N, C-alpha and C positions, 0 to 999 in steps of 0.2 A: 392553614393555607387554602385558598380557594382552588377548587378543581375546575379546570376549563373543559367545557363540553367539546366533543369532537364528532365529526361525521365519518370518520375513518372506519371502514369495515375490514377488519383484519382477516376475515374469512372469505373475502372475494378473490376471484382468480386474478384480477388486475393487481391487487395488493401482492399476491404471491409472485407474480411476474416481476414487479418492481423490486420486491425484496430480494429475489434471486439475482437480479441484475446488480443491485447495490452490494450484495455479498461478494459477487465476482469482482466488482471494481475494488472493493476493500482488499481482497486477496492480491490483486495486481499491485495495489499501492503498497501493501506490506512487502511484497517481493522486491519492488523498486527501492523501498527503504532499506531492506537488507543488503541490496547491492551497494547502496550509498555508504552504509556503515562499513562494508568490506573494502571501501576504497574505489568503487566504480567497477569492480570485477577483476578477476585474476589477470586478464589480458592487460589491463591498464596498470595494475600493480607491478607486473613483470616488466612493462615498458619503463616505468620509473626506476626500478632496480637496475635494469640494463644500462640506464643512463647514469647510474651512480647516485641517484636521488632517493630520498625517503618519501613514502606516501605522507599525506597531510596529517594522518592520525598517529604517526610514529615519532 
């Protein structure tokens, strides 16, 4: 397989800043994904149960 050349400097301060921002965004996304898997959060699950309904995943 051919290796494509890159001009990306992984030691630059700009790269470090962008990487830190991306890691933070990925952490936020993972937290939102966890909330979605939990049915939108405990508040919304409790609201469904109070109404006598089941959450979508049950």
